C-alpha positions in Angstrom: 22.8 -8.5 18.5 22.1 -6.3 15.5 18.7 -5.4 14.2 18.0 -5.4 10.5 16.6 -2.2 9.1 14.2 -2.8 6.2 13.4 -0.2 3.6 9.9 1.3 3.9 8.7 -0.3 0.7 5.7 -2.5 0.1 6.4 -4.6 -3.0 3.2 -5.2 -5.0 2.9 -8.9 -5.6 0.8 -8.6 -8.8 2.0 -12.0 -9.6 0.7 -14.5 -12.2 1.0 -17.5 -10.0 1.7 -18.6 -6.4 5.2 -19.7 -7.4 5.8 -16.1 -8.6 4.6 -14.7 -5.3 7.0 -17.0 -3.5 9.9 -16.3 -5.8 9.4 -12.5 -5.7 8.9 -12.4 -1.9 12.0 -14.5 -1.3 14.0 -12.1 -3.4 12.9 -8.9 -1.8 12.2 -9.9 1.8 15.8 -9.3 3.0 15.4 -5.7 1.8 11.9 -4.4 2.3 9.5 -4.1 5.2 6.3 -5.2 3.6 4.7 -7.2 0.7 1.4 -6.2 -0.8 -1.1 -8.8 -1.8 -3.6 -7.2 -4.1 -7.1 -7.8 -5.5 -6.1 -9.8 -8.6 -3.9 -12.2 -6.8 -6.3 -12.6 -3.8 -9.3 -13.2 -6.1 -7.3 -16.0 -7.9 -5.4 -17.6 -5.1 -7.2 -16.5 -1.9 -5.5 -16.9 1.5 -2.9 -19.1 -0.2 -1.3 -15.9 -1.6 -0.7 -14.6 1.9 0.6 -17.9 3.1 3.0 -18.2 0.2 4.4 -14.7 0.8 4.9 -15.3 4.6 6.5 -18.7 4.0 8.9 -17.3 1.4 9.7 -14.3 3.7 10.5 -16.6 6.6 12.7 -18.7 4.3 14.6 -15.5 3.4 15.1 -14.6 7.1 12.2 -12.0 7.5 9.4 -14.0 9.3 7.7 -10.9 10.6 7.4 -9.1 7.2 4.4 -6.8 7.0 1.4 -8.0 4.9 -0.5 -5.3 3.1 -3.8 -6.9 2.1 -5.0 -4.5 -0.7 -8.6 -5.5 -1.3 -10.1 -1.9 -1.4 -13.4 -3.0 0.2 -16.3 -0.8 -0.7 -19.8 -1.8 0.3 -22.4 -1.2 3.0 -21.0 -1.2 6.5 -22.3 -4.6 7.5 -20.8 -6.3 4.5 -17.4 -4.5 4.8 -17.3 -5.4 8.5 -18.1 -9.0 7.7 -15.4 -9.1 5.0 -12.8 -7.7 7.4 -13.7 -10.4 10.0 -13.3 -13.0 7.2 -9.7 -12.1 6.7 -8.8 -11.7 10.4 -7.0 -15.1 10.4 -4.5 -13.8 7.8 -3.3 -11.2 10.3 -2.8 -8.4 7.8 -0.8 -5.4 8.9 -2.9 -3.2 6.6 -6.3 -3.8 5.0 -7.6 -1.3 2.5 -11.1 0.1 2.2 -12.3 3.0 -0.1 -12.6 6.2 1.9 -15.4 7.2 -0.4 -17.5 4.4 1.2 -18.1 6.8 4.1 -17.4 7.0 7.8 -19.8 4.3 8.9 -18.2 1.8 6.5 -14.7 2.6 7.6 -15.7 2.4 11.3 -17.3 -1.1 10.7 -13.9 -2.3 9.3 -12.0 -0.8 12.2 -14.4 -2.5 14.7 -14.1 -5.9 12.9 -10.3 -5.9 12.7 -9.0 -3.9 15.7 -5.4 -5.4 15.5 -5.0 -4.2 11.9 -4.4 -0.7 10.5 -7.5 -0.2 8.4 -6.2 1.8 5.5 -8.4 4.2 3.6 -7.8 4.8 -0.1 -8.4 8.4 -1.1 -8.1 9.0 -4.9 -6.7 6.2 -7.1 -3.4 7.2 -8.7 -4.7 6.1 -12.1 -7.2 9.0 -12.0 -6.5 12.5 -13.2 -8.6 15.7 -13.0 -10.5 14.9 -16.1 -11.4 11.4 -14.8 -12.5 12.9 -11.5 -14.8 15.3 -13.2 -16.3 12.6 -15.4 -17.3 10.5 -12.3 -18.7 13.5 -10.6 -16.2 13.7 -7.7 -15.6 17.3 -6.5 -12.0 18.1 -7.1 -9.3 19.0 -7.6 -7.6 15.8 -6.8 -5.5 17.2 -4.0 -8.5 18.8 -2.2 -10.6 15.6 -2.6 -7.8 13.5 -1.2 -7.4 15.7 1.9 -11.1 15.8 2.5 -11.3 12.0 2.3 -8.3 11.5 4.5 -9.7 13.6 7.2 -13.0 11.8 7.0 -11.3 8.4 7.2 -9.1 9.3 10.2 -12.1 10.6 12.1 -13.8 7.3 11.5 -10.8 5.4 13.0 -8.6 4.5 10.0 -4.9 4.0 11.0 -3.4 4.6 7.6 -4.2 6.5 4.4 -3.3 5.7 0.8 -2.7 8.8 -1.4 -0.7 9.8 -4.4 2.8 11.3 -3.8 1.3 14.6 -5.0 -1.1 14.8 -2.1 1.0 13.3 0.6 2.5 16.6 1.9 -0.9 18.2 2.3 -2.4 15.2 4.1 0.7 14.9 6.3 0.0 18.4 7.5 -3.6 17.7 8.6 -3.5 14.2 10.1 -1.9 13.0 13.4 1.7 11.9 13.3 0.8 8.3 14.1 -1.3 7.9 10.9 0.7 5.9 8.4 0.8 7.5 4.9 1.2 5.0 2.1 1.9 6.2 -1.4 1.5 4.2 -4.6 2.4 5.8 -7.9 6.1 5.7 -6.9 8.5 5.4 -9.8 12.3 5.7 -9.8 13.6 8.4 -12.2 13.4 7.3 -15.8 11.1 4.3 -15.1 7.9 3.8 -17.1 4.8 5.3 -15.7 2.6 2.4 -16.9 -1.0 3.2 -15.9 -0.1 5.7 -13.2 -0.9 9.4 -13.6 0.1 11.2 -10.4 3.6 10.0 -9.5 6.9 10.9 -7.9 10.3 9.4 -7.2 10.8 7.4 -4.0 13.0 10.0 -2.4 10.6 12.8 -3.2 7.6 10.9 -1.8 9.5 10.2 1.5 10.7 13.8 1.7 7.1 15.0 1.4 5.9 12.8 4.4 5.2 9.3 3.1 5.9 6.4 5.6 5.5 3.5 3.2 6.0 3.3 -0.6 4.1 0.9 -2.8 6.4 -0.2 -5.6 5.5 -3.0 -8.1 6.8 -3.3 -11.6 10.1 -1.3 -11.2 11.0 -4.1 -8.8 9.1 -7.2 -9.8 9.6 -6.5 -13.5 13.4 -6.3 -13.1 15.7 -9.1 -14.2 17.1 -9.1 -10.6 14.4 -8.2 -8.2 16.6 -8.1 -5.1 19.1 -5.8 -6.8 16.3 -3.5 -7.9 14.9 -3.3 -4.3 18.4 -2.7 -3.0 19.0 0.2 -5.4 15.7 1.9 -4.4 16.5 1.3 -0.7 19.9 2.9 -1.2 18.3 5.9 -2.9 16.0 6.3 0.1 19.0 6.0 2.5 20.8 8.8 0.5 23.4 6.4 -0.7 24.6 5.4 -4.2 23.6 1.9 -5.2 
């Protein structure tokens, strides 16, 4: 019996409808390890978005696909703990919180959802040095991301979200079992859209990323499965 190897990609399901979530997931599930249900979709569709993704993945032959529930929780510890408990029934593989919420907040999420990798977001990839300075966050971005990653891991986070530009520095200071997740990943020649701190998929993996978040380069393609296959081939060092 052969075991299917899935590419370490979380496809961002920033979809306009539940039917799009289903269609996109069915297209990419044979190729990728994970689907990401983000804030916009979850606020509009709720738990149905996760159900639709899992149902479509099962139909495509990948029933145990990872679910990255990207809600970026950021509130007082009691509220974040309660929110984490509220989504426990969805069995997310990853649930995001903002590292800047502090260690007590992160620990509350970890305690509330022990079977999930609570995933701490360091510095959003849409922010550059000027933006960090304007919001009063001590930078530069790389130093801030490392500082927040250390804080989050000490509080019990099992995964870290950081830009490709910070992943090598964070990989060097966190334990090997901490999953590093990088958004802001764009194949060579692709539009940057609203991302500022980016890298190609191969570069991000070479620098220590474990899971790549990729949205529009896949979901905006005419053939989503072919786009996912091409990126997976690049990561495998093959020609698509």
